[in-house]
C-alpha positions as CSV (number, residue, x, y, z in Angstrom):
1,M,75.1,-6.5,88.2
2,R,73.2,-3.8,90.1
3,D,69.9,-5.5,89.3
4,L,71.1,-8.7,90.8
5,I,72.6,-7.3,94.0
6,E,70.6,-4.2,94.9
7,P,67.5,-6.2,96.0
8,L,69.6,-8.1,98.5
9,G,70.4,-5.0,100.5
10,G,72.3,-2.3,98.6
11,F,74.7,-1.6,95.8
12,L,77.5,0.9,95.6
13,E,79.2,1.3,92.3
14,V,82.6,2.9,92.7
15,H,84.7,4.2,89.8
16,V,88.4,4.1,90.8
17,S,89.6,6.6,88.2
18,T,93.2,6.2,87.2
19,P,94.6,7.1,83.8
20,L,96.2,4.2,81.8
21,E,99.6,5.9,81.9
22,E,99.4,6.0,85.7
23,C,98.4,2.4,85.9
24,E,101.4,1.5,83.8
25,K,103.7,3.5,86.1
26,R,102.3,1.8,89.2
27,D,102.5,-1.7,87.7
28,R,104.8,-3.7,90.0
29,K,104.3,-7.0,88.2
30,G,105.0,-5.7,84.7
31,L,101.6,-6.9,83.4
32,Y,101.0,-3.8,81.3
33,K,104.4,-4.2,79.7
34,L,103.6,-7.8,78.9
35,A,100.3,-6.8,77.4
36,R,101.9,-4.1,75.3
37,E,104.3,-6.8,74.0
38,G,101.4,-9.0,73.1
39,K,102.4,-11.7,75.7
40,I,99.1,-11.2,77.6
41,T,95.9,-10.8,75.6
42,G,92.5,-9.5,76.7
43,F,94.1,-7.0,79.0
44,T,91.7,-4.1,79.9
45,G,92.9,-0.8,78.5
46,I,95.5,-2.3,76.1
47,D,93.8,-4.7,73.7
48,D,90.5,-4.9,75.5
49,P,88.5,-1.7,75.7
50,Y,87.8,0.0,79.0
51,E,84.4,1.6,79.6
52,A,84.0,3.9,82.6
53,P,80.8,3.4,84.5
54,E,78.0,5.7,83.4
55,A,76.6,6.7,86.8
56,P,78.7,5.5,89.7
57,E,77.6,6.5,93.2
58,A,81.2,7.4,94.0
59,V,84.3,8.4,92.0
60,I,87.8,8.0,93.5
61,D,90.4,9.9,91.6
62,T,93.7,8.3,92.5
63,L,95.7,11.2,91.2
64,S,94.2,13.7,93.6
65,M,93.1,11.6,96.6
66,S,95.2,9.9,99.2
67,P,94.2,6.4,100.2
68,D,92.9,7.8,103.5
69,E,90.8,10.4,101.6
70,A,89.4,7.8,99.3
71,A,88.4,5.5,102.2
72,H,86.8,8.5,104.0
73,T,84.9,9.4,100.9
74,L,83.5,5.9,100.5
75,L,82.6,5.6,104.2
76,L,80.7,8.9,104.0
77,K,78.8,7.6,100.9
78,L,78.0,4.3,102.6
79,E,76.7,6.2,105.6
80,A,74.6,8.5,103.4
81,M,73.1,5.5,101.7
82,G,72.2,3.9,105.0
83,L,74.4,0.9,104.4
84,V,76.7,1.5,107.4
85,R,76.2,3.5,110.7
86,Q,78.8,5.4,112.5
87,S,79.6,3.8,115.8
88,S,78.8,5.9,118.9
């Protein structure tokens, strides 16, 4: 994906790191439960393997960061990469 998009202006790979157990706890729609019961197949992390990115530009750890901290981290990264400018 990077090879396709980066030439068009930039690419920022973000890994939103959340353990599977936490994903299941936060699941309001019950999709993980349905996947565990076999009612949904091809579900990432249950019957379809999950592979974390090898070298993301940013990692957001949802267990240790608030949404505001995550957004601020991404904004700083985008600024450092020259993809956005801080308004004056």
